[in-house]
N, C-alpha and C positions, 0 to 999 in steps of 0.2 A: 445168581440170584435168580429166583423164578421170575420168570416175564408174566405180566397179567394178559388174562385171556382177552382176546380181543372180538368185540361183538360183532355180528353179522350186518356188514353193511345193509342200508334198506334202500334200495331201489329209489331215486328221487322220481317224483312227478311232476309233469311243468307246471308253474304256477299260473291259474288262472284268475282273473278277476271276475268280480260279481257284478261291476258294472260296465253297461252296454257301452260298445264301442261308440267313437265319436259319429261314424256313420249313420250308428241305431238312432242316436239323439236326433239326429236330423229326418229319421223315418217316421214323421209324425203328420197324421193329414192335414189338410188345410182347411181351417174352419169357416164355414159357409158366410157371407155376409150377413152381418145382422145376428149372428148367431146368439150373442148374449141379449139382444132385444126379446129374442122367442122364449129366452128363457123362462119358469113361473116366478112370479114375484118372491115366494118362499125361497126358492135357491137362491136367487141374486143376493135377496137380504141377508142370506148365511155367510154369501161369500165375501160381499163387501164389508161384514159386519167384524171382520179378523185384519182391516185394515186399520192402521192408528186412526185415534180421533181427530187429530193433529192435520192429517194429510187425506182422509177420505172425503170430504167435502169437495174437494174439486174436481170428483168424478160426476156431480151432479150436472155439468157442462155437458157433460156428453149428450144427454137427449132429456127431453119433458119428463119421460118415464124415469130417470134415474133421479130426476131431479125429485119428483113426486115420493119416488121411494126412499132417498137419502134423506130426506127432510121431515121425513113420518116420525113421530115419536116412539112409535114402536120400534123402529129401528136402532134410534137414538138409544134406547133402554137396552139394548142387545149389544150394541157396539160398546158402550161406556163401560157395561157391566164385565163383558170380556176382558178389556183391558184393565177395569179398575181391580180386577181380583190378582192382579199382576203387578198392581202399583205402579204401572205406566201412565194412570190418569190422577192429578192432583191438582190443588187449585191454581198453579201455574201453568198446568197446559189447558184449562178449562177456561183462564184468564184471555190466553194467547188466542183459544180457537173464536171465543167471542169480539175480541179486539180487533182479530184480523177479517172477520166476517162482518163487520156493525152494519155494510152497505147490504149486506143479505138479510140478516135478522130484524133489522128495525122495523117495529111495529107489525110484525109477521106472525101470527100466532097459529097456535096447533102446528108446532116445529118442532125439529132435531135441538133448534134451541132453547124451547121451553122447559125440556128437559135437563140441557146443562145448566139452566138457570135455577132450578129446582135443586141441583147439587152444588153448586159453586158456594163456598163461604165467604172470599177475597175478591173483587175487583180494582184493580189498580191500570187505570192508563192515563199515560201524561205524553203528548205527542201535540207540539206548537204550529204544525203543518197541518194538521188534519183538516179535512172537508166540513164544513160547517154541518152540524147536525143536531137533532132534538134530541132530547134526554127520553129514550123508549119507555113507553108506559109500561111495556113489559117486563120491567125491572122488580116489578111487584111481584112476579112470580118467584124471585130468589128470596122465598122467605128463612133459609139458612146464612143468608148474607149478613155478615158481621162488620166488614170495612166494604165501603164504598169511596173509591177515590177517582174522579175523572177531573184531572186539571190539565191547563193547557190546551182545551180541547175544541176550542171553538163551540162549544155548545150554545145553544141561543131557545128562545122559549121560555115558557114558566115551568117551575116544578110539577110534575104529574103528580097527583094525588097519590098514585100506586105507591109510590116511595114511602109514604107513612105507615104502610102496612109490613115493613121491615123493621117488627118490632124487637129484632136481634142485634140491629145495629148500633155499635159501639163505636164509628167513626164514619162521620159524613164529611168528605172534603169534595168541593165542587168550585174550587178556586181557580180564579184567573179565565174564565169563560165569558160569555155574552148573556147570560141568563138575565130575565127580566119580570116584571110582576112582582104581585107582592110575597112576602114569605107567608106560606098557609099558618093559620092558627093550630092546624093538625101537626105542626113541628112537634109540637107539646106531647104526640104520643107516643115519640120514640123515647122512653124511659130509659133506655140503657145507653144513651150516648155518651161518649167521654170527652169527642170533640167533635166539633162542627166548625167548620169553614168554608165559609161563604164568600169571602175576599173578593175585591175585584171582579163583580159582574156589575150589573144594571137594575138591581132590586130598587122598586120603589116602594111607599107606603113606610105604615108604622110598624116598629117592630113589634110581634105578637107577644103579649105579655104572657104567653101558654109557655113560653122558652123558661120560665122560671120555676116551671114545673121539671125540669130534668135534673134530678138532685144529685145525678152522677157526674153531671158535665163539669170537666177540669179547664176547657180551652174553647172559648168563644170568640169566632173572627168574623167580623160584620163588614170591616173598613172598606173603603173605596167603591162605594154602592151611590144609590139615589135616596138613600133612608132619610123618612123625616120624622116630624112628631117628636115626643117626650123619651127619655129613658124610662123603662117598665119600672116600677118599684119592686116588683116582683123577681127583677134581677135578685134580690138583696136574699131569696131562698138558697141560692147556688152557692150552698156551704163548701162545696168542696174545687169551687172556680180558682182556679190558680193563674190565668189568662185572659183578659179582655180587652178584645180591640173594637172599635167603631168609629175610626179615624175618617176624615175625608167624606163626612154624607150631609144633610143638613137638619141634625138633628137640632132641637130646641127644648125650651123650658130649663128647668133645674137640675141638679145633679142629686137623686133620690138620697135620702137619710140614711136609707136601708142598706147605703152599700157599705156602711159600716160593718153589715155583717159578714161580709166576703172575708170570712177568717183564715183562707188558705192564698187570697189573693197576694201576687207575687208581682203580675205589670197589668196596669190599667191604662190604655192610650186610646182617647176620645177627644183628639185634637183636630183642629181645622171642621168645626161645626157651628153652629148658632147656638150655645149654649148661654144660660144667661143665671142672674142670680151670685150666690156665693157658695163656695165650696162646703161641702158642711164638716162639722168638726169631729163627726165620726168616724172618718176616715184615719182618724189617730189612734184608732183602736187596731188596726190591721198591722199584725204582728210581724207577716212575712212581706211585707211590702217591699219593693225592691226598686219601682221606677212609676211613677204618673205622669201622664203627659195631657194636658189640657190646654195647651197653647193654641192660639188663633180662635179663641171663642173672645170676639172683644169684649161682649157683655158678662165675661165672668169673673169674678174676683176671689180673693181667699184672704181673708182676717187674721188669721191663726198663723200663717206662716212668717211673720215676724216673730213669734214668741218662739216658734219650731224650726227654725233656720235649716236642721238637719234631717226635716222630712222631705222625701226625694219625689219632691213637686215640680214640675215643670209648667209654667204659666205662660 
């Protein structure tokens, strides 16, 4: 059998790496003190813009110059845009940045955070051991916001009027804080609200009739405050309402007959108040009602319950 011809052996060359040797890596000139401080702001801004938004703001502590640079809205736009294109910035990221930096951005205008607020659509904070804080007026700049949830945050003071400019809001949840003052009539401007939860605060004054303008509202929680005066008859306009809670206040007067128009209502809890008169028979029209609690209203009575013992009413 004929042998296969052998190919001539090619002399092997020593393999060399394109990477520099370890000593070469150490052969870097030392940067003089204050080198970064001396760089022009445009170059510094470009350098820091490539650091993740979730960590970049820690460098503001290096100097007052870095603080001014990193907090500037122009830098924020560049930084967030670079990472936004890579899908590294989302509502969760922006929410965390705002949450972890509330002591920096509260009521500080013209900053990085104004740009963050203009982009975010959902804010969800809940921290029972947070330091007492005012609700920042800057929140009015979050014009894309659909969900604002700040619970158990030890918020105090009144509701800033800027909140009522957030016309995209679908959920406003500020329960379990120390918010006080009246509930402004401007709350009726939030026409897209589906849920409003102000439970467990220190709100005083009358319930604004303008709440009756919120035709999309499904859940209304006003319990455990210091509200007084009558229940607005305008609540009868809330045809989408399924849950109404206003227990443990100082509400007085009668239950409006218009409550019989709440055709989607399942739960109504208005116990522990100072309501009087008789429960209107119009409530018998509520087809989806599961439970009504009017207990601990000593001057309130119900005349029709004996004829309708199956009606889910607690007196």
